[in-house]
N, CA, C and O of each residue as an XYZ file, in Angstrom:
300
protein
N     -25.521      3.300    -25.177
C     -24.197      2.420    -24.599
C     -24.474      2.393    -23.307
O     -24.989      3.395    -22.812
N     -24.223      1.369    -22.579
C     -24.344      1.289    -21.107
C     -23.051      1.723    -20.507
O     -22.022      1.995    -21.125
N     -23.244      1.751    -19.206
C     -21.832      2.202    -18.354
C     -20.830      0.944    -18.722
O     -19.647      1.285    -18.749
N     -21.061     -0.335    -18.987
C     -19.836     -1.183    -19.021
C     -19.355     -1.019    -20.352
O     -18.142     -0.945    -20.550
N     -20.392     -0.938    -21.531
C     -19.634     -0.861    -22.424
C     -19.094      0.274    -22.822
O     -18.480      0.202    -23.886
N     -19.137      1.461    -22.216
C     -18.464      2.433    -22.345
C     -16.939      2.574    -21.650
O     -16.136      3.461    -21.941
N     -16.698      1.423    -20.592
C     -15.442      1.388    -20.151
C     -14.865      0.072    -20.662
O     -13.736     -0.168    -20.235
N     -15.292     -0.651    -21.321
C     -14.712     -1.952    -21.847
C     -13.847     -1.555    -23.085
O     -14.496     -1.042    -23.997
N     -12.389     -1.707    -23.309
C     -11.634     -1.364    -23.961
C     -11.740     -2.456    -25.421
O     -11.963     -3.663    -25.331
N     -11.573     -1.880    -26.430
C     -11.592     -2.715    -27.627
C     -10.183     -2.948    -27.890
O      -9.300     -2.267    -27.369
N      -9.901     -4.192    -28.938
C      -8.788     -4.605    -29.038
C      -7.885     -3.649    -29.622
O      -6.658     -3.683    -29.525
N      -8.560     -2.810    -30.225
C      -7.607     -1.717    -31.135
C      -6.878     -0.711    -30.323
O      -5.713     -0.334    -30.451
N      -7.795     -0.339    -29.446
C      -7.046      0.699    -28.115
C      -6.091      0.017    -27.376
O      -5.095      0.610    -26.961
N      -6.308     -1.329    -27.135
C      -5.221     -2.028    -26.283
C      -4.119     -2.097    -26.789
O      -3.058     -1.999    -26.172
N      -4.287     -2.331    -28.341
C      -2.829     -2.565    -28.956
C      -2.066     -1.113    -28.995
O      -0.865     -0.910    -28.820
N      -3.107     -0.155    -29.275
C      -2.541      1.265    -29.415
C      -1.665      1.581    -28.131
O      -0.576      2.126    -28.314
N      -2.055      1.284    -26.896
C      -1.727      1.672    -25.639
C      -0.786      0.699    -25.563
O      -0.002      0.970    -24.655
N      -0.469     -0.497    -26.214
C       0.767     -1.035    -26.091
C       2.126     -0.631    -26.679
O       3.309     -0.775    -26.370
N       1.402     -0.046    -27.695
C       2.744      0.715    -28.480
C       2.963      1.923    -28.007
O       4.061      2.479    -28.020
N       1.830      2.433    -27.523
C       2.462      3.862    -26.853
C       3.398      3.390    -25.637
O       4.484      3.961    -25.539
N       3.066      2.383    -24.689
C       3.837      2.089    -23.813
C       5.096      1.785    -24.067
O       6.058      2.132    -23.383
N       5.123      1.072    -25.143
C       6.589      0.328    -25.862
C       7.395      1.685    -26.297
O       8.599      1.776    -26.058
N       6.737      2.644    -26.889
C       7.549      4.015    -27.195
C       8.065      4.336    -25.737
O       9.283      4.197    -25.623
N       7.491      4.679    -24.762
C       7.786      5.382    -23.861
C       9.134      4.626    -23.053
O      10.143      5.168    -22.603
N       8.816      3.429    -23.052
C      10.007      2.674    -22.315
C      11.285      2.830    -23.398
O      12.359      3.331    -23.063
N      11.073      2.448    -24.412
C      12.157      2.521    -25.313
C      12.667      3.878    -25.268
O      13.848      3.897    -25.617
N      12.239      4.946    -24.985
C      12.797      6.301    -25.077
C      13.288      6.338    -23.661
O      14.264      7.080    -23.557
N      12.931      5.788    -22.573
C      13.653      5.883    -21.412
C      14.847      4.840    -21.199
O      15.672      5.022    -20.304
N      14.907      3.729    -22.066
C      16.268      3.058    -22.243
C      17.351      3.905    -22.775
O      18.473      3.929    -22.270
N      16.921      4.756    -24.031
C      17.812      5.317    -24.680
C      18.281      6.464    -24.020
O      19.405      6.843    -24.348
N      17.553      7.229    -22.993
C      17.627      8.404    -22.665
C      18.284      8.680    -21.461
O      18.880      9.743    -21.288
N      18.196      7.534    -20.366
C      18.618      7.534    -19.171
C      20.208      6.852    -18.968
O      20.614      5.833    -19.526
N      20.824      7.553    -18.190
C      22.379      7.138    -18.192
C      22.385      5.955    -17.056
O      21.460      5.778    -16.262
N      23.562      5.191    -17.115
C      23.692      3.804    -16.343
C      23.531      4.370    -14.875
O      22.657      3.798    -14.224
N      24.022      5.106    -14.411
C      24.007      5.771    -13.213
C      22.615      5.915    -12.592
O      22.404      5.701    -11.398
N      21.557      6.339    -13.582
C      20.258      6.728    -13.128
C      19.802      5.563    -12.816
O      19.407      5.353    -11.669
N      19.765      4.325    -14.050
C      19.327      3.159    -13.700
C      19.658      2.506    -12.590
O      18.818      2.028    -11.828
N      20.980      2.433    -12.407
C      21.772      2.139    -10.865
C      20.864      2.698     -9.697
O      20.292      1.935     -8.918
N      20.773      3.962     -9.627
C      19.919      4.642     -8.607
C      18.600      4.024     -8.600
O      18.136      3.526     -7.574
N      18.033      4.039     -9.624
C      16.573      3.223     -9.318
C      16.508      1.780     -9.039
O      15.447      1.307     -8.633
N      17.705      0.915     -9.245
C      17.728     -0.250     -8.873
C      17.912     -0.512     -7.096
O      17.431     -1.323     -6.305
N      18.789      0.544     -6.994
C      19.075      0.737     -5.428
C      17.701      1.212     -4.682
O      17.448      0.706     -3.589
N      16.881      2.093     -5.202
C      15.957      2.607     -4.757
C      14.554      1.417     -4.595
O      13.681      1.457     -3.727
N      14.701      0.322     -5.808
C      13.780     -0.485     -5.501
C      14.087     -1.608     -4.690
O      13.204     -2.136     -4.014
N      15.289     -2.033     -4.695
C      15.740     -2.591     -3.545
C      15.540     -2.403     -2.122
O      15.315     -3.344     -1.361
N      15.626     -1.083     -1.725
C      15.571     -0.415     -0.474
C      14.122     -0.548     -0.136
O      13.777     -0.742      1.029
N      13.384     -0.464     -0.977
C      11.863     -0.310     -0.787
C      11.290     -2.018     -0.803
O      10.459     -2.335      0.048
N      11.628     -2.737     -1.494
C      11.124     -4.150     -1.451
C      11.801     -4.939     -0.422
O      11.151     -5.898     -0.006
N      12.942     -4.755      0.074
C      13.604     -5.686      1.114
C      12.802     -5.401      2.424
O      12.510     -6.443      3.011
N      12.399     -4.331      2.992
C      11.533     -4.613      4.248
C      10.426     -5.058      4.130
O       9.984     -5.739      5.056
N       9.590     -4.813      2.914
C       8.122     -5.569      2.364
C       8.586     -6.964      2.566
O       7.966     -7.647      3.382
N       9.777     -7.570      1.817
C       9.834     -8.774      1.776
C      10.224     -9.558      3.447
O       9.868    -10.691      3.771
N      10.903     -8.744      4.178
C      11.295     -9.319      5.388
C       9.922     -9.304      6.428
O       9.861     -9.807      7.550
N       8.919     -8.618      5.743
C       7.921     -8.632      6.934
C       6.493     -9.711      6.237
O       5.767    -10.414      6.940
N       6.417     -9.601      5.050
C       5.537    -10.076      4.502
C       5.697    -11.752      4.101
O       4.786    -12.572      4.214
N       6.758    -11.973      3.721
C       7.123    -13.428      3.511
C       6.861    -13.900      4.839
O       5.677    -14.225      4.928
N       7.594    -14.093      6.067
C       7.586    -14.536      7.051
C       6.256    -14.476      7.713
O       5.972    -15.275      8.605
N       5.307    -13.417      7.246
C       3.887    -13.566      7.747
C       3.184    -14.648      7.169
O       2.617    -15.481      7.877
N       3.178    -14.696      5.939
C       2.745    -15.512      4.798
C       2.991    -16.905      5.328
O       1.995    -17.528      5.695
N       4.004    -17.401      5.407
C       4.535    -18.595      6.102
C       3.991    -19.097      7.345
O       3.591    -20.244      7.548
N       4.019    -17.980      8.281
C       3.421    -18.116      9.571
C       1.935    -18.801      9.583
O       1.516    -19.697     10.315
N       1.310    -18.127      8.588
C      -0.004    -18.417      8.285
C      -0.311    -19.655      7.624
O      -1.325    -20.303      7.886
N       0.596    -20.016      6.720
C       0.582    -21.461      6.062
C       0.899    -22.662      6.735
O       0.245    -23.705      6.757
N       2.128    -22.365      7.361
C       2.596    -23.350      7.951
C       1.916    -23.765      9.218
O       1.993    -22.855     10.044
N       1.244    -24.871      9.689
C       0.602    -25.345     10.778
C       1.447    -25.166     12.022
O       2.662    -25.120     11.826
N       1.031    -25.062     13.221
C       1.596    -25.054     14.094
C       2.033    -26.517     14.713
O       2.819    -26.536     15.660
N       1.690    -27.321     14.351
C       2.194    -28.989     14.371
C       3.488    -29.116     14.000
O       4.380    -29.692     14.623
N       3.578    -28.350     12.577
C       4.832    -28.480     12.004
C       5.897    -27.819     12.553
O       7.059    -28.219     12.627
N       5.291    -26.467     13.051
C       6.362    -25.674     13.662
C       6.951    -26.386     14.854
O       8.165    -26.452     15.048
N       6.114    -26.871     15.576
C       6.593    -27.549     17.023
C       7.580    -28.928     16.518
O       8.541    -29.241     17.222
N       7.307    -29.590     15.445
C       8.083    -30.295     15.169
C       9.582    -29.890     14.791
O      10.605    -30.338     15.309
N       9.499    -29.109     13.950
C      11.034    -28.158     13.579
C      11.625    -27.689     14.794
O      12.830    -27.796     15.023
N      10.814    -27.182     15.561
C      11.744    -26.630     16.644
C      12.313    -27.747     17.659
O      13.193    -27.323     18.407
N      11.941    -29.170     17.817
C      12.225    -29.897     18.510
C      13.519    -30.554     17.694
O      14.383    -31.029     18.430
N      13.735    -30.630     16.372
C      14.782    -30.885     15.785
C      16.184    -30.281     16.050
O      17.148    -30.639     15.374
């Protein structure tokens, strides 16, 4: 067996992993309270908001050419 064959998942193990993951998610949905879900949602928002405020403008700054920016500034 080569190294690549050793780490290549077969379809059966991938299906078993999906069932395993689905069972864990179902257990979380059954056992976590609404307050816990709300706290998790707030934590996700608090983490993603600053990232979005930094990353999205940086991407737009790289994508939009300088000429378009100067024309938009004149409007």
